[in-house]
N, C-alpha and C positions, 0 to 999 in steps of 0.2 A: 210286194213292190217296195224297194228300198226308199226310205224317207230321206229326202235331201236336207242336210243340216243347214239351218238358217244362219248365215253369217251376220253378226251384229256389227254395225259400223262403229269404228273407233271414235270415241269422244275426243274432241279437240281440247287441248289444255288451254285454259284461259291465259291470255297474253300477259297479264300481270304476274302470274306464276312463273312464266318463262323469264320475265325481267328479274324477278327475285332470284331465280336459279342462276341467271347470268351474273348478278352482283355477288352472290355467295360464292360462286365458283372462282371469281376473280380474287376474292378475299382468301379462300382456302388454298388457292395455288400460290399465294404470296404476291400476286401482281399488284394488289392494293394492300399495303401494310397497315398495321394498327396506327391510327392517327392520320393516315393519308386521306386527302380529299378525293372523293369519287367523282365520276362524270356528273355534270349538272343534269337537272331534269330536262332541260332543253336539248342537251346532247343525246340523252337517252330517247327522247321523243323522235329525234331525227334517225337515230340508229335503228330503232324498231318500227319506225313508220306508224306510230300510234298516237293516241291523244295524250295530252298533259295529265288528264284525270287518271288514266291507266297507269302511267309512270308514277304519279303521286301516290297512288294506292300501294304500289310495290314498295316504294321508299318508306312510306308511312308504316307499313306492316313490319318491315325489317327494323325500323327504329323502335317500334313497340316490343319487338323480340330481342332487342339489345344488341343487334349486329351493327347498327349504324347510329350516329349521333348527328342531329341537325343543329347547327349554330346559326341563330337568327342573323340574317344579312350577310353570312359568310359562305354557307354551303353545307354539304353533307360529308361526314367523315366516318372512317372505319372505327368502330368502337373496340375497346379492349374487352376481354372476357369479363362478363359481369361479376364483380366480386361480391361476396356475401359476408356480412358482418354478423357475428354472433350476437344474439339478443341479450343474454344474461351475462356473458363474459366478453366485454368489449375490450379488444386489444388496440394497440396503436394503429391508426389508419395508415400510417406510413409503412408499418410492418405488413399489414394486410395487403397493400398494393404491391409491395416488393415480393411478398410470398407468392402472389398470383402472376409474377413475371412482368409486372408493370414498371413504369418509369415514374417514380414519385417526385412531386415537387409541391411547394406550399407558398401561398402568398398571404402576407399579413395585411389586413385592411384596417384593423383597429387594435391598439394595445395601449391601454390608458388606465389612469386612476380616476374614478368617478365618485360622486356622492350618491349613496343608495337611496332611492326614493322610498317612502314609507312602506309600499307594498313589497318591494324587493327586500328591504331591510327586515321586515317581519318574517318573510319566507326564509331568509338566511340567518335569522336569530341575531341580527345586528341592530344597533341603535339607528333611528331615522337619520339619514344624511351622513352616516358613517362612511369612511373610505371603503371602496370595493374595487377590485381590479376587474377590468372588462376587456375581453379579446374577441375579435372576429377574424377567423382564418378560413381560407379556402384551400382545401387539399385536392391535388390534381393527379391524374394518371395520364401520362403522355400528353400533358398540357390540357387535358379535358377535366373540368371540375367534377369531382365525385362527391364531395362533402363540404358543406359550410358549417363550421363549428362556432356557435355563439355562446361564450362562457362568461360567467361571473365567478370570481374566486375570492375567498376570504383571505385578506392580506396577512392575518395572523398565522395562517397555516402555510402560506407560500410567500414570504416577504420579498423574495427576489424574483418573483414571477415576471415582472416587467423588464428585467434585465436579460432575459434569455433570448437567444437567437433561435427562433423557431423554424428557421430554414435548415438547421442541423439537428434539432431534436424536437419531436412533437410534444405538445402540451401534456398528453397522456403519459408519455415516457418520463417527462420531467416530474410530473406530480406523483407518479408511482415511486419514483426514486426517493421522494421526501417521506412518504408514509403510506402504508397499506390502508385501503378503505374497508371499514368493517360493516357499513350499511349503505344501501343505495335504493332509491325509488325511481322507477321509470315508467313512462307510458309512450305509446306510439300512435300517431294519427296520420291519416292520409289527407293532404290538404293542398290547396293552391297557395303558395307562399306570397308574401308581400313583394312589391315591385323591386325593392332594393335587393332582396334575396335572389329573385329571378335574374336580375342583372349580373350579380356576382357569379351565379351558377351557369350563366349563359343559356337560359331556357326561356321559352315563350310563355305567354299568359295561360295557355291551356295545358301545360305540362304539370302533372301532379307530383308532389314530393312526399316522401316518408319523413315525418318529423319525429325524432326520438327525444323526448324530454327526460332529463335525468337530474337528480339531486343526490349528492353524496355526503357522507359524514366521516369524520376522522376524530377519534377520541371524544365522541359525544357532541362535537361541534359540526355545524354545516360547513363543508369544505368548498363545494361548487354547486352552482345551479346552471345547467347548460341545456341548449337545444341544438341538435344536429340535424341538418336538412340534407336529404339524399334525393337527387332526381330519380323518379320512379323507373325510368327507362335505363338507368345506369347502375343501379344498386339494388340489393335485396337484403333483408334481415332474416336471420334464422338462428337456430341454436338448439342445444341439448343441455338438459340440466338434471343432475341426480342429487336430490337433497341429502345432506349428511349433517349429523350433529356437530361434526368438527369442521364443517365447510368454512373455508377462509377465502372465498373468491375475492380477488382484487378487481375492483371496477372503478374506473374514472370516466 
């Protein structure tokens, strides 16, 4: 007697997966361009006839995957392709964004001459309360903050730093024009940044950042002490390094 094959019922796809697919299809077909605001969660709830929780899960997961960016109090936008910064050889953030097809812009939030407190002075091999240049810049891709750069610069090595127009040249490009760096130290941490950093990066209090701390030397003197903050959902760090006796990697 022939055995009748048992037909397994098809499993229904979770609705949040369908919503994710709907959003990704809109992006991939170009209906929602990079930087464009997508439908609100309320509109998606109505369109799919589902709960706010289901829609929120789909949007939250696409944000974590780097396809969307949520701006607090403004809505959700299509993200650019997530750029990757080399860990050991850091190039200009402006060049990285342009190379990835992005639309680079920069906003200067601080560019000033300060007195180095004793801790900063000791770290930069300066006398306590000696002059030090300080800049805070936010680098953007399609008007979305990608990096906040908080830098202290030794004035003796870049005396005209404060006179530069950093909307036309990035600090990295400018500093590398002055002198190659022969030594650098850096560490990376995952952290929740201070409120003022979150505000400038347009992220909420639960968004983690990658913080890259770097100190550079030129001619035996400390040139810069910097911290670069990258929203975790918008950026990644990676790299390849081949040690060489004659290696002269330029890092700022």
